[in-house]
N, CA, C, O and the ligand as a Tripos MOL2 file, in Angstrom:
@<TRIPOS>MOLECULE
protein
  313   311    79     0     0
PROTEIN
NO_CHARGES

@<TRIPOS>ATOM
      1 N           0.9190   -1.2160    0.0080 N.3       1 MET1
      2 CA         -0.0080    0.0550    0.0060 C.3       1 MET1
      3 C           0.8460    1.2330    0.0620 C.2       1 MET1
      4 O           0.5230    2.2500   -0.5520 O.2       1 MET1
      5 N           1.9380    1.1690    0.7690 N.am      2 VAL2
      6 CA          2.8710    2.2830    0.8500 C.3       2 VAL2
      7 C           3.5640    2.4570   -0.5080 C.2       2 VAL2
      8 O           3.7240    3.5840   -0.9760 O.2       2 VAL2
      9 N           3.9550    1.4060   -1.1120 N.am      3 TYR3
     10 CA          4.6110    1.4410   -2.4450 C.3       3 TYR3
     11 C           3.6230    1.9730   -3.5540 C.2       3 TYR3
     12 O           4.0080    2.7080   -4.4640 O.2       3 TYR3
     13 N           2.3910    1.5680   -3.4150 N.am      4 TRP4
     14 CA          1.3780    2.0200   -4.3430 C.3       4 TRP4
     15 C           1.1770    3.4780   -4.2690 C.2       4 TRP4
     16 O           1.0460    4.1280   -5.3050 O.2       4 TRP4
     17 N           1.1440    4.0590   -3.0430 N.am      5 PHE5
     18 CA          1.0160    5.4860   -2.8700 C.3       5 PHE5
     19 C           2.3130    6.1970   -3.4320 C.2       5 PHE5
     20 O           2.1920    7.1660   -4.1820 O.2       5 PHE5
     21 N           3.4270    5.7610   -3.1030 N.am      6 LEU6
     22 CA          4.6470    6.3070   -3.5750 C.3       6 LEU6
     23 C           4.7820    6.3070   -5.1320 C.2       6 LEU6
     24 O           5.2320    7.2820   -5.7360 O.2       6 LEU6
     25 N           4.3710    5.1680   -5.7450 N.am      7 VAL7
     26 CA          4.4390    5.1200   -7.2300 C.3       7 VAL7
     27 C           3.4480    6.1770   -7.7080 C.2       7 VAL7
     28 O           3.7660    6.8800   -8.6670 O.2       7 VAL7
     29 N           2.2290    6.3450   -7.0870 N.am      8 HIS8
     30 CA          1.2260    7.2090   -7.5460 C.3       8 HIS8
     31 C           1.7550    8.6100   -7.4670 C.2       8 HIS8
     32 O           1.5540    9.3530   -8.4270 O.2       8 HIS8
     33 N           2.4220    9.0540   -6.4000 N.am      9 VAL9
     34 CA          2.9940   10.4000   -6.2670 C.3       9 VAL9
     35 C           4.0610   10.6540   -7.2940 C.2       9 VAL9
     36 O           4.0610   11.6820   -7.9700 O.2       9 VAL9
     37 N           5.0130    9.6690   -7.4140 N.am     10 LEU10
     38 CA          6.0930    9.8210   -8.3500 C.3      10 LEU10
     39 C           5.4790    9.9290   -9.7800 C.2      10 LEU10
     40 O           5.8970   10.7540  -10.5920 O.2      10 LEU10
     41 N           4.5190    9.1030  -10.0360 N.am     11 LEU11
     42 CA          3.8410    9.1770  -11.4340 C.3      11 LEU11
     43 C           3.3170   10.5130  -11.7070 C.2      11 LEU11
     44 O           3.4900   11.0530  -12.7990 O.2      11 LEU11
     45 N           2.6510   11.0880  -10.6980 N.am     12 CYS12
     46 CA          2.0440   12.4480  -10.9030 C.3      12 CYS12
     47 C           3.0870   13.4690  -11.0750 C.2      12 CYS12
     48 O           2.8770   14.4000  -11.8510 O.2      12 CYS12
     49 N           4.2420   13.3800  -10.3950 N.am     13 ILE13
     50 CA          5.3000   14.3200  -10.5640 C.3      13 ILE13
     51 C           5.8480   14.2300  -12.0230 C.2      13 ILE13
     52 O           5.9870   15.2210  -12.7390 O.2      13 ILE13
     53 N           6.1420   12.9760  -12.3900 N.am     14 VAL14
     54 CA          6.7380   12.6930  -13.7510 C.3      14 VAL14
     55 C           5.7490   13.2920  -14.7990 C.2      14 VAL14
     56 O           6.1300   14.0120  -15.7220 O.2      14 VAL14
     57 N           4.4310   12.9350  -14.5820 N.am     15 LEU15
     58 CA          3.3800   13.3860  -15.5250 C.3      15 LEU15
     59 C           3.3210   14.9000  -15.6400 C.2      15 LEU15
     60 O           3.1480   15.4240  -16.7400 O.2      15 LEU15
     61 N           3.4650   15.6320  -14.5050 N.am     16 PHE16
     62 CA          3.4800   16.9960  -14.4910 C.3      16 PHE16
     63 C           4.6180   17.5890  -15.3070 C.2      16 PHE16
     64 O           4.4300   18.4950  -16.1190 O.2      16 PHE16
     65 N           5.8470   17.0260  -15.0540 N.am     17 ILE17
     66 CA          7.0520   17.5100  -15.7410 C.3      17 ILE17
     67 C           6.9000   17.2690  -17.2960 C.2      17 ILE17
     68 O           7.2080   18.1270  -18.1240 O.2      17 ILE17
     69 N           6.4060   16.0440  -17.6120 N.am     18 ALA18
     70 CA          6.1970   15.7240  -19.0300 C.3      18 ALA18
     71 C           5.1590   16.6890  -19.6800 C.2      18 ALA18
     72 O           5.3380   17.1640  -20.8020 O.2      18 ALA18
     73 N           4.1530   16.9310  -18.9760 N.am     19 ALA19
     74 CA          3.0490   17.8450  -19.5600 C.3      19 ALA19
     75 C           3.6490   19.2650  -19.6330 C.2      19 ALA19
     76 O           3.4030   20.0030  -20.5870 O.2      19 ALA19
     77 N           4.4590   19.6400  -18.5810 N.am     20 TRP20
     78 CA          5.0270   20.9780  -18.6090 C.3      20 TRP20
     79 C           5.9730   21.1230  -19.7280 C.2      20 TRP20
     80 O           5.9010   22.1660  -20.3770 O.2      20 TRP20
     81 N           6.8580   20.2300  -20.0570 N.am     21 VAL21
     82 CA          7.7120   20.2340  -21.1980 C.3      21 VAL21
     83 C           6.9260   20.2120  -22.4980 C.2      21 VAL21
     84 O           7.2530   20.9430  -23.4330 O.2      21 VAL21
     85 N           5.9230   19.4060  -22.5620 N.am     22 TYR22
     86 CA          5.1240   19.3550  -23.8100 C.3      22 TYR22
     87 C           4.4640   20.7610  -24.0050 C.2      22 TYR22
     88 O           4.4150   21.2510  -25.1340 O.2      22 TYR22
     89 N           3.9780   21.3870  -22.9580 N.am     23 ASP23
     90 CA          3.3680   22.7500  -23.0620 C.3      23 ASP23
     91 C           4.3770   23.7160  -23.5310 C.2      23 ASP23
     92 O           4.0680   24.6210  -24.3070 O.2      23 ASP23
     93 N           5.6640   23.5410  -23.0510 N.am     24 TRP24
     94 CA          6.7740   24.4260  -23.4020 C.3      24 TRP24
     95 C           7.0320   24.3430  -24.8730 C.2      24 TRP24
     96 O           7.1990   25.3530  -25.5560 O.2      24 TRP24
     97 N           7.0660   23.0310  -25.3920 N.am     25 MET25
     98 CA          7.3690   22.8050  -26.8010 C.3      25 MET25
     99 C           6.2240   23.3210  -27.6630 C.2      25 MET25
    100 O           6.4810   23.8820  -28.7290 O.2      25 MET25
    101 N           4.9920   23.1580  -27.2540 N.am     26 GLN26
    102 CA          3.8810   23.6000  -27.9920 C.3      26 GLN26
    103 C           3.7170   25.1090  -28.0640 C.2      26 GLN26
    104 O           3.4120   25.6530  -29.1250 O.2      26 GLN26
    105 N           3.9270   25.8160  -26.8920 N.am     27 THR27
    106 CA          3.7070   27.3310  -26.8510 C.3      27 THR27
    107 C           4.9610   28.0470  -27.1790 C.2      27 THR27
    108 O           4.9180   29.2320  -27.5110 O.2      27 THR27
    109 N           6.1340   27.3590  -27.1020 N.am     28 GLY28
    110 CA          7.4270   27.9890  -27.4330 C.3      28 GLY28
    111 C           7.9880   28.6870  -26.1220 C.2      28 GLY28
    112 O           9.1090   29.1950  -26.1590 O.2      28 GLY28
    113 N           7.2540   28.7190  -25.0130 N.am     29 ARG29
    114 CA          7.8510   29.3770  -23.7710 C.3      29 ARG29
    115 C           7.3530   28.5210  -22.6040 C.2      29 ARG29
    116 O           6.2520   27.9720  -22.6540 O.2      29 ARG29
    117 N           8.1840   28.4100  -21.5370 N.am     30 GLY30
    118 CA          7.8660   27.6600  -20.4170 C.3      30 GLY30
    119 C           6.9420   28.4040  -19.5100 C.2      30 GLY30
    120 O           7.0520   29.6160  -19.3270 O.2      30 GLY30
    121 N           5.9740   27.6180  -18.9130 N.am     31 ASN31
    122 CA          4.9870   28.2650  -17.9810 C.3      31 ASN31
    123 C           5.6590   28.3150  -16.6450 C.2      31 ASN31
    124 O           5.5460   27.4100  -15.8180 O.2      31 ASN31
    125 N           6.4050   29.4680  -16.4480 N.am     32 LEU32
    126 CA          7.1350   29.6160  -15.2470 C.3      32 LEU32
    127 C           6.2770   29.6720  -13.9600 C.2      32 LEU32
    128 O           6.6720   29.2430  -12.8750 O.2      32 LEU32
    129 N           5.0200   30.2610  -14.1860 N.am     33 GLN33
    130 CA          4.1130   30.3440  -13.0140 C.3      33 GLN33
    131 C           3.7550   28.9850  -12.4700 C.2      33 GLN33
    132 O           3.8040   28.7340  -11.2660 O.2      33 GLN33
    133 N           3.3710   28.0610  -13.4480 N.am     34 ALA34
    134 CA          3.0470   26.6750  -13.0570 C.3      34 ALA34
    135 C           4.2960   25.9760  -12.3950 C.2      34 ALA34
    136 O           4.1740   25.2510  -11.4070 O.2      34 ALA34
    137 N           5.4310   26.2260  -12.9660 N.am     35 MET35
    138 CA          6.5430   25.5300  -12.4500 C.3      35 MET35
    139 C           6.9320   26.1010  -11.0170 C.2      35 MET35
    140 O           7.4040   25.3600  -10.1550 O.2      35 MET35
    141 N           6.7180   27.4050  -10.8150 N.am     36 THR36
    142 CA          6.9800   28.0010   -9.5380 C.3      36 THR36
    143 C           6.0610   27.3300   -8.4320 C.2      36 THR36
    144 O           6.4890   27.0370   -7.3160 O.2      36 THR36
    145 N           4.8080   27.1250   -8.8340 N.am     37 ILE37
    146 CA          3.8030   26.5470   -7.8430 C.3      37 ILE37
    147 C           4.1870   25.1410   -7.6650 C.2      37 ILE37
    148 O           4.0030   24.6540   -6.5500 O.2      37 ILE37
    149 N           4.6970   24.4080   -8.6040 N.am     38 PHE38
    150 CA          5.1100   22.9860   -8.5930 C.3      38 PHE38
    151 C           6.2180   22.8710   -7.5750 C.2      38 PHE38
    152 O           6.1630   22.0500   -6.6590 O.2      38 PHE38
    153 N           7.2870   23.7560   -7.7590 N.am     39 ILE39
    154 CA          8.4940   23.7510   -6.8810 C.3      39 ILE39
    155 C           8.1440   24.0460   -5.4250 C.2      39 ILE39
    156 O           8.7080   23.4890   -4.4840 O.2      39 ILE39
    157 N           7.1300   25.0040   -5.2930 N.am     40 GLN40
    158 CA          6.6910   25.3720   -3.9650 C.3      40 GLN40
    159 C           6.0250   24.2400   -3.3100 C.2      40 GLN40
    160 O           6.1700   24.0440   -2.1030 O.2      40 GLN40
    161 N           5.2520   23.4360   -4.1050 N.am     41 THR41
    162 CA          4.5150   22.3310   -3.4990 C.3      41 THR41
    163 C           5.4840   21.2040   -3.0700 C.2      41 THR41
    164 O           5.3090   20.5310   -2.0540 O.2      41 THR41
    165 N           6.5290   21.0510   -3.9340 N.am     42 LEU42
    166 CA          7.5380   19.9920   -3.6420 C.3      42 LEU42
    167 C           8.3860   20.2990   -2.4650 C.2      42 LEU42
    168 O           8.8660   19.3930   -1.7840 O.2      42 LEU42
    169 N           8.5910   21.6000   -2.1990 N.am     43 THR43
    170 CA          9.4570   22.0000   -1.0710 C.3      43 THR43
    171 C           8.6770   22.4730    0.1030 C.2      43 THR43
    172 O           9.2640   23.0290    1.0310 O.2      43 THR43
    173 N           7.2940   22.2730    0.1230 N.am     44 SER44
    174 CA          6.4820   22.6290    1.2200 C.3      44 SER44
    175 C           6.6910   21.6930    2.4030 C.2      44 SER44
    176 O           7.0870   20.5360    2.2600 O.2      44 SER44
    177 N           6.3980   22.2650    3.6130 N.am     45 VAL45
    178 CA          6.5930   21.4550    4.8310 C.3      45 VAL45
    179 C           5.8160   20.2040    4.8810 C.2      45 VAL45
    180 O           6.3120   19.1890    5.3700 O.2      45 VAL45
    181 N           4.5460   20.2290    4.3690 N.am     46 SER46
    182 CA          3.7390   19.0890    4.4300 C.3      46 SER46
    183 C           4.2430   17.9940    3.4950 C.2      46 SER46
    184 O           4.2070   16.8150    3.8450 O.2      46 SER46
    185 N           4.6950   18.3650    2.3500 N.am     47 PHE47
    186 CA          5.2290   17.3790    1.3730 C.3      47 PHE47
    187 C           6.4600   16.7670    1.8920 C.2      47 PHE47
    188 O           6.5980   15.5450    1.8280 O.2      47 PHE47
    189 N           7.3950   17.5480    2.4190 N.am     48 ILE48
    190 CA          8.6200   17.0340    3.0140 C.3      48 ILE48
    191 C           8.2700   16.0420    4.1780 C.2      48 ILE48
    192 O           8.8410   14.9620    4.3330 O.2      48 ILE48
    193 N           7.3070   16.5080    4.9490 N.am     49 ALA49
    194 CA          6.8750   15.5840    6.0720 C.3      49 ALA49
    195 C           6.3200   14.3040    5.5260 C.2      49 ALA49
    196 O           6.5870   13.2490    6.1020 O.2      49 ALA49
    197 N           5.5640   14.3190    4.4520 N.am     50 ALA50
    198 CA          4.9920   13.1180    3.8080 C.3      50 ALA50
    199 C           6.1200   12.1950    3.3740 C.2      50 ALA50
    200 O           6.1270   11.0010    3.6730 O.2      50 ALA50
    201 N           7.0830   12.7880    2.6520 N.am     51 VAL51
    202 CA          8.2020   12.0220    2.1480 C.3      51 VAL51
    203 C           8.9080   11.3070    3.2720 C.2      51 VAL51
    204 O           9.1960   10.1110    3.2100 O.2      51 VAL51
    205 N           9.1800   12.0950    4.3160 N.am     52 ALA52
    206 CA          9.8480   11.4970    5.5380 C.3      52 ALA52
    207 C           9.0360   10.3500    6.1270 C.2      52 ALA52
    208 O           9.5890    9.3200    6.5120 O.2      52 ALA52
    209 N           7.7600   10.5320    6.1920 N.am     53 PHE53
    210 CA          6.8640    9.5550    6.6570 C.3      53 PHE53
    211 C           6.9090    8.2490    5.9170 C.2      53 PHE53
    212 O           7.0090    7.1640    6.4900 O.2      53 PHE53
    213 N           6.8240    8.4160    4.5260 N.am     54 PHE54
    214 CA          6.8420    7.2440    3.6920 C.3      54 PHE54
    215 C           8.1810    6.5670    3.6380 C.2      54 PHE54
    216 O           8.2960    5.3540    3.4670 O.2      54 PHE54
    217 N           9.2130    7.4140    3.7940 N.am     55 GLY55
    218 CA         10.5090    6.8010    3.8900 C.3      55 GLY55
    219 C          10.6630    5.8820    5.0730 C.2      55 GLY55
    220 O          11.2600    4.8100    4.9760 O.2      55 GLY55
    221 N          10.0770    6.3450    6.2720 N.am     56 LYS56
    222 CA         10.0740    5.5480    7.3600 C.3      56 LYS56
    223 C           9.2590    4.3330    7.2350 C.2      56 LYS56
    224 O           9.6110    3.2660    7.7390 O.2      56 LYS56
    225 N           8.1290    4.4900    6.5400 N.am     57 ALA57
    226 CA          7.1140    3.3760    6.4510 C.3      57 ALA57
    227 C           7.6030    2.2670    5.4070 C.2      57 ALA57
    228 O           6.9730    1.2210    5.2530 O.2      57 ALA57
    229 N           8.7250    2.5590    4.7280 N.am     58 LEU58
    230 CA          9.2740    1.5050    3.8430 C.3      58 LEU58
    231 C          10.2470    0.6050    4.5690 C.2      58 LEU58
    232 O          10.7030   -0.4060    4.0360 O.2      58 LEU58
    233 N          10.5710    1.0030    5.8440 N.am     59 ILE59
    234 CA         11.5420    0.1240    6.5420 C.3      59 ILE59
    235 C          10.7940   -1.0250    7.2460 C.2      59 ILE59
    236 O           9.9260   -0.8210    8.0940 O.2      59 ILE59
    237 N          11.1760   -2.2070    6.8510 N.am     60 ASP60
    238 CA         10.5380   -3.3950    7.3990 C.3      60 ASP60
    239 C          11.6250   -4.4490    7.6820 C.2      60 ASP60
    240 O          11.8250   -5.3590    6.8770 O.2      60 ASP60
    241 N          12.3100   -4.3290    8.7990 N.am     61 ASP61
    242 CA         13.4420   -5.1290    9.1100 C.3      61 ASP61
    243 C          13.1760   -6.5520    9.3100 C.2      61 ASP61
    244 O          13.9800   -7.3990    8.9210 O.2      61 ASP61
    245 N          11.9800   -6.8810    9.9540 N.am     62 ASP62
    246 CA         11.7320   -8.3000   10.2380 C.3      62 ASP62
    247 C          11.0080   -9.0520    8.9760 C.2      62 ASP62
    248 O          10.7550  -10.2560    9.0100 O.2      62 ASP62
    249 N          10.7220   -8.2630    7.9290 N.am     63 GLY63
    250 CA         10.3260   -8.7890    6.6880 C.3      63 GLY63
    251 C           8.9480   -9.4370    6.7270 C.2      63 GLY63
    252 O           8.7480  -10.4080    5.9970 O.2      63 GLY63
    253 N           8.0220   -8.9970    7.4880 N.am     64 ASP64
    254 CA          6.6760   -9.5480    7.6680 C.3      64 ASP64
    255 C           5.6580   -8.8070    6.8600 C.2      64 ASP64
    256 O           4.4640   -9.0990    6.9200 O.2      64 ASP64
    257 N           6.1280   -7.8440    6.1000 N.am     65 GLY65
    258 CA          5.2420   -7.1510    5.1650 C.3      65 GLY65
    259 C           4.5680   -5.8910    5.9260 C.2      65 GLY65
    260 O           3.9570   -5.0340    5.2890 O.2      65 GLY65
    261 N           4.7010   -5.8420    7.1640 N.am     66 VAL66
    262 CA          4.0560   -4.6520    7.8290 C.3      66 VAL66
    263 C           5.2540   -3.7380    8.2120 C.2      66 VAL66
    264 O           6.1960   -4.1670    8.8780 O.2      66 VAL66
    265 N           5.1760   -2.4580    7.7600 N.am     67 PRO67
    266 CA          6.2950   -1.4870    8.1080 C.3      67 PRO67
    267 C           6.5170   -1.4040    9.5680 C.2      67 PRO67
    268 O           5.5370   -1.3310   10.3090 O.2      67 PRO67
    269 N           7.7650   -1.4090   10.0660 N.am     68 ASP68
    270 CA          8.0170   -1.3690   11.4140 C.3      68 ASP68
    271 C           7.4430   -0.1720   12.1690 C.2      68 ASP68
    272 O           7.1910   -0.2230   13.3730 O.2      68 ASP68
    273 N           7.2500    0.9010   11.4120 N.am     69 GLU69
    274 CA          6.7000    2.1450   12.0670 C.3      69 GLU69
    275 C           5.2270    1.8260   12.5240 C.2      69 GLU69
    276 O           4.7510    2.3400   13.5370 O.2      69 GLU69
    277 N           4.5240    0.9410   11.7140 N.am     70 PHE70
    278 CA          3.1790    0.7480   12.1150 C.3      70 PHE70
    279 C           3.0680   -0.3970   13.1730 C.2      70 PHE70
    280 O           1.9960   -0.6540   13.7220 O.2      70 PHE70
    281 N           4.1590   -1.0320   13.4170 N.am     71 GLU71
    282 CA          4.2260   -2.1730   14.4640 C.3      71 GLU71
    283 C           4.5280   -1.6490   15.7960 C.2      71 GLU71
    284 O           4.4670   -2.3930   16.7750 O.2      71 GLU71
    285 N           4.8640   -0.3640   15.9000 N.am     72 LYS72
    286 CA          5.2850    0.2420   17.1280 C.3      72 LYS72
    287 C           4.1090    0.1220   18.0920 C.2      72 LYS72
    288 O           2.9720    0.4340   17.7400 O.2      72 LYS72
    289 N           4.4120   -0.3610   19.3870 N.am     73 GLY73
    290 CA          3.3970   -0.4540   20.2720 C.3      73 GLY73
    291 C           2.7580   -1.8700   20.3310 C.2      73 GLY73
    292 O           2.0640   -2.2240   21.2830 O.2      73 GLY73
    293 N           3.0230   -2.6330   19.2940 N.am     74 LYS74
    294 CA          2.4690   -3.9920   19.1540 C.3      74 LYS74
    295 C           3.0800   -4.8890   20.2320 C.2      74 LYS74
    296 O           2.3870   -5.6690   20.8850 O.2      74 LYS74
    297 N           4.3430   -4.7580   20.3910 N.am     75 ASP75
    298 CA          5.1100   -5.5680   21.3720 C.3      75 ASP75
    299 C           4.5410   -5.2880   22.7920 C.2      75 ASP75
    300 O           4.4740   -6.2030   23.6130 O.2      75 ASP75
    301 N           4.1550   -4.0940   23.0660 N.am     76 ASP76
    302 CA          3.7520   -3.6750   24.3430 C.3      76 ASP76
    303 C           2.4760   -4.4610   24.8620 C.2      76 ASP76
    304 O           2.2980   -4.7080   26.0550 O.2      76 ASP76
    305 N           1.6210   -4.8220   23.8660 N.am     77 ARG77
    306 CA          0.3710   -5.3860   24.2250 C.3      77 ARG77
    307 C           0.4770   -6.8900   24.4810 C.2      77 ARG77
    308 O          -0.4510   -7.5280   24.9790 O.2      77 ARG77
    309 N           1.6860   -7.4480   24.1080 N.am     78 LYS78
    310 CA          1.8230   -8.8710   24.4190 C.3      78 LYS78
    311 C           1.7580   -9.2330   25.9090 C.2      78 LYS78
    312 O           1.8650  -10.4070   26.2640 O.2      78 LYS78
    313 CA          7.7000   -5.4740   10.0910 Ca       79 CA79
@<TRIPOS>BOND
     1     1     2 1
     2     2     3 1
     3     3     4 2
     4     3     5 am
     5     5     6 1
     6     6     7 1
     7     7     8 2
     8     7     9 am
     9     9    10 1
    10    10    11 1
    11    11    12 2
    12    11    13 am
    13    13    14 1
    14    14    15 1
    15    15    16 2
    16    15    17 am
    17    17    18 1
    18    18    19 1
    19    19    20 2
    20    19    21 am
    21    21    22 1
    22    22    23 1
    23    23    24 2
    24    23    25 am
    25    25    26 1
    26    26    27 1
    27    27    28 2
    28    27    29 am
    29    29    30 1
    30    30    31 1
    31    31    32 2
    32    31    33 am
    33    33    34 1
    34    34    35 1
    35    35    36 2
    36    35    37 am
    37    37    38 1
    38    38    39 1
    39    39    40 2
    40    39    41 am
    41    41    42 1
    42    42    43 1
    43    43    44 2
    44    43    45 am
    45    45    46 1
    46    46    47 1
    47    47    48 2
    48    47    49 am
    49    49    50 1
    50    50    51 1
    51    51    52 2
    52    51    53 am
    53    53    54 1
    54    54    55 1
    55    55    56 2
    56    55    57 am
    57    57    58 1
    58    58    59 1
    59    59    60 2
    60    59    61 am
    61    61    62 1
    62    62    63 1
    63    63    64 2
    64    63    65 am
    65    65    66 1
    66    66    67 1
    67    67    68 2
    68    67    69 am
    69    69    70 1
    70    70    71 1
    71    71    72 2
    72    71    73 am
    73    73    74 1
    74    74    75 1
    75    75    76 2
    76    75    77 am
    77    77    78 1
    78    78    79 1
    79    79    80 2
    80    79    81 am
    81    81    82 1
    82    82    83 1
    83    83    84 2
    84    83    85 am
    85    85    86 1
    86    86    87 1
    87    87    88 2
    88    87    89 am
    89    89    90 1
    90    90    91 1
    91    91    92 2
    92    91    93 am
    93    93    94 1
    94    94    95 1
    95    95    96 2
    96    95    97 am
    97    97    98 1
    98    98    99 1
    99    99   100 2
   100    99   101 am
   101   101   102 1
   102   102   103 1
   103   103   104 2
   104   103   105 am
   105   105   106 1
   106   106   107 1
   107   107   108 2
   108   107   109 am
   109   109   110 1
   110   110   111 1
   111   111   112 2
   112   111   113 am
   113   113   114 1
   114   114   115 1
   115   115   116 2
   116   115   117 am
   117   117   118 1
   118   118   119 1
   119   119   120 2
   120   119   121 am
   121   121   122 1
   122   122   123 1
   123   123   124 2
   124   123   125 am
   125   125   126 1
   126   126   127 1
   127   127   128 2
   128   127   129 am
   129   129   130 1
   130   130   131 1
   131   131   132 2
   132   131   133 am
   133   133   134 1
   134   134   135 1
   135   135   136 2
   136   135   137 am
   137   137   138 1
   138   138   139 1
   139   139   140 2
   140   139   141 am
   141   141   142 1
   142   142   143 1
   143   143   144 2
   144   143   145 am
   145   145   146 1
   146   146   147 1
   147   147   148 2
   148   147   149 am
   149   149   150 1
   150   150   151 1
   151   151   152 2
   152   151   153 am
   153   153   154 1
   154   154   155 1
   155   155   156 2
   156   155   157 am
   157   157   158 1
   158   158   159 1
   159   159   160 2
   160   159   161 am
   161   161   162 1
   162   162   163 1
   163   163   164 2
   164   163   165 am
   165   165   166 1
   166   166   167 1
   167   167   168 2
   168   167   169 am
   169   169   170 1
   170   170   171 1
   171   171   172 2
   172   171   173 am
   173   173   174 1
   174   174   175 1
   175   175   176 2
   176   175   177 am
   177   177   178 1
   178   178   179 1
   179   179   180 2
   180   179   181 am
   181   181   182 1
   182   182   183 1
   183   183   184 2
   184   183   185 am
   185   185   186 1
   186   186   187 1
   187   187   188 2
   188   187   189 am
   189   189   190 1
   190   190   191 1
   191   191   192 2
   192   191   193 am
   193   193   194 1
   194   194   195 1
   195   195   196 2
   196   195   197 am
   197   197   198 1
   198   198   199 1
   199   199   200 2
   200   199   201 am
   201   201   202 1
   202   202   203 1
   203   203   204 2
   204   203   205 am
   205   205   206 1
   206   206   207 1
   207   207   208 2
   208   207   209 am
   209   209   210 1
   210   210   211 1
   211   211   212 2
   212   211   213 am
   213   213   214 1
   214   214   215 1
   215   215   216 2
   216   215   217 am
   217   217   218 1
   218   218   219 1
   219   219   220 2
   220   219   221 am
   221   221   222 1
   222   222   223 1
   223   223   224 2
   224   223   225 am
   225   225   226 1
   226   226   227 1
   227   227   228 2
   228   227   229 am
   229   229   230 1
   230   230   231 1
   231   231   232 2
   232   231   233 am
   233   233   234 1
   234   234   235 1
   235   235   236 2
   236   235   237 am
   237   237   238 1
   238   238   239 1
   239   239   240 2
   240   239   241 am
   241   241   242 1
   242   242   243 1
   243   243   244 2
   244   243   245 am
   245   245   246 1
   246   246   247 1
   247   247   248 2
   248   247   249 am
   249   249   250 1
   250   250   251 1
   251   251   252 2
   252   251   253 am
   253   253   254 1
   254   254   255 1
   255   255   256 2
   256   255   257 am
   257   257   258 1
   258   258   259 1
   259   259   260 2
   260   259   261 am
   261   261   262 1
   262   262   263 1
   263   263   264 2
   264   263   265 am
   265   265   266 1
   266   266   267 1
   267   267   268 2
   268   267   269 am
   269   269   270 1
   270   270   271 1
   271   271   272 2
   272   271   273 am
   273   273   274 1
   274   274   275 1
   275   275   276 2
   276   275   277 am
   277   277   278 1
   278   278   279 1
   279   279   280 2
   280   279   281 am
   281   281   282 1
   282   282   283 1
   283   283   284 2
   284   283   285 am
   285   285   286 1
   286   286   287 1
   287   287   288 2
   288   287   289 am
   289   289   290 1
   290   290   291 1
   291   291   292 2
   292   291   293 am
   293   293   294 1
   294   294   295 1
   295   295   296 2
   296   295   297 am
   297   297   298 1
   298   298   299 1
   299   299   300 2
   300   299   301 am
   301   301   302 1
   302   302   303 1
   303   303   304 2
   304   303   305 am
   305   305   306 1
   306   306   307 1
   307   307   308 2
   308   307   309 am
   309   309   310 1
   310   310   311 1
   311   311   312 2
@<TRIPOS>SUBSTRUCTURE
     1 MET1         2 RESIDUE 1 A MET
     2 VAL2         6 RESIDUE 1 A VAL
     3 TYR3        10 RESIDUE 1 A TYR
     4 TRP4        14 RESIDUE 1 A TRP
     5 PHE5        18 RESIDUE 1 A PHE
     6 LEU6        22 RESIDUE 1 A LEU
     7 VAL7        26 RESIDUE 1 A VAL
     8 HIS8        30 RESIDUE 1 A HIS
     9 VAL9        34 RESIDUE 1 A VAL
    10 LEU10       38 RESIDUE 1 A LEU
    11 LEU11       42 RESIDUE 1 A LEU
    12 CYS12       46 RESIDUE 1 A CYS
    13 ILE13       50 RESIDUE 1 A ILE
    14 VAL14       54 RESIDUE 1 A VAL
    15 LEU15       58 RESIDUE 1 A LEU
    16 PHE16       62 RESIDUE 1 A PHE
    17 ILE17       66 RESIDUE 1 A ILE
    18 ALA18       70 RESIDUE 1 A ALA
    19 ALA19       74 RESIDUE 1 A ALA
    20 TRP20       78 RESIDUE 1 A TRP
    21 VAL21       82 RESIDUE 1 A VAL
    22 TYR22       86 RESIDUE 1 A TYR
    23 ASP23       90 RESIDUE 1 A ASP
    24 TRP24       94 RESIDUE 1 A TRP
    25 MET25       98 RESIDUE 1 A MET
    26 GLN26      102 RESIDUE 1 A GLN
    27 THR27      106 RESIDUE 1 A THR
    28 GLY28      110 RESIDUE 1 A GLY
    29 ARG29      114 RESIDUE 1 A ARG
    30 GLY30      118 RESIDUE 1 A GLY
    31 ASN31      122 RESIDUE 1 A ASN
    32 LEU32      126 RESIDUE 1 A LEU
    33 GLN33      130 RESIDUE 1 A GLN
    34 ALA34      134 RESIDUE 1 A ALA
    35 MET35      138 RESIDUE 1 A MET
    36 THR36      142 RESIDUE 1 A THR
    37 ILE37      146 RESIDUE 1 A ILE
    38 PHE38      150 RESIDUE 1 A PHE
    39 ILE39      154 RESIDUE 1 A ILE
    40 GLN40      158 RESIDUE 1 A GLN
    41 THR41      162 RESIDUE 1 A THR
    42 LEU42      166 RESIDUE 1 A LEU
    43 THR43      170 RESIDUE 1 A THR
    44 SER44      174 RESIDUE 1 A SER
    45 VAL45      178 RESIDUE 1 A VAL
    46 SER46      182 RESIDUE 1 A SER
    47 PHE47      186 RESIDUE 1 A PHE
    48 ILE48      190 RESIDUE 1 A ILE
    49 ALA49      194 RESIDUE 1 A ALA
    50 ALA50      198 RESIDUE 1 A ALA
    51 VAL51      202 RESIDUE 1 A VAL
    52 ALA52      206 RESIDUE 1 A ALA
    53 PHE53      210 RESIDUE 1 A PHE
    54 PHE54      214 RESIDUE 1 A PHE
    55 GLY55      218 RESIDUE 1 A GLY
    56 LYS56      222 RESIDUE 1 A LYS
    57 ALA57      226 RESIDUE 1 A ALA
    58 LEU58      230 RESIDUE 1 A LEU
    59 ILE59      234 RESIDUE 1 A ILE
    60 ASP60      238 RESIDUE 1 A ASP
    61 ASP61      242 RESIDUE 1 A ASP
    62 ASP62      246 RESIDUE 1 A ASP
    63 GLY63      250 RESIDUE 1 A GLY
    64 ASP64      254 RESIDUE 1 A ASP
    65 GLY65      258 RESIDUE 1 A GLY
    66 VAL66      262 RESIDUE 1 A VAL
    67 PRO67      266 RESIDUE 1 A PRO
    68 ASP68      270 RESIDUE 1 A ASP
    69 GLU69      274 RESIDUE 1 A GLU
    70 PHE70      278 RESIDUE 1 A PHE
    71 GLU71      282 RESIDUE 1 A GLU
    72 LYS72      286 RESIDUE 1 A LYS
    73 GLY73      290 RESIDUE 1 A GLY
    74 LYS74      294 RESIDUE 1 A LYS
    75 ASP75      298 RESIDUE 1 A ASP
    76 ASP76      302 RESIDUE 1 A ASP
    77 ARG77      306 RESIDUE 1 A ARG
    78 LYS78      310 RESIDUE 1 A LYS
    79 CA79       313 GROUP 0 **** ****
C-alpha cells in the first residue's frame, strides 16, 4: 500500500514535468508560473513531512510485510 502511494505520487510528478515540457514545446515558452507553484509544492513542509513519513514506512526489518513504524506498540500489548 505504501509502495502504491509512492508510485502514484512519483507518477504524478513525472506526468506534470512531461506535460510541462510538452506545453513548453507547443507554446514556445515555459510556463514559469506553473513551475513555480510546482516547486513550492515539492518543497512545502507538508510534502517534506509526507516524504519522511513514507521513507520511514518503507523500513521493514523483520520482513513480515508490515512496516516497522506501524508495528510500534504492538510488542507492548503482548
Ligand atoms: Ca515488520
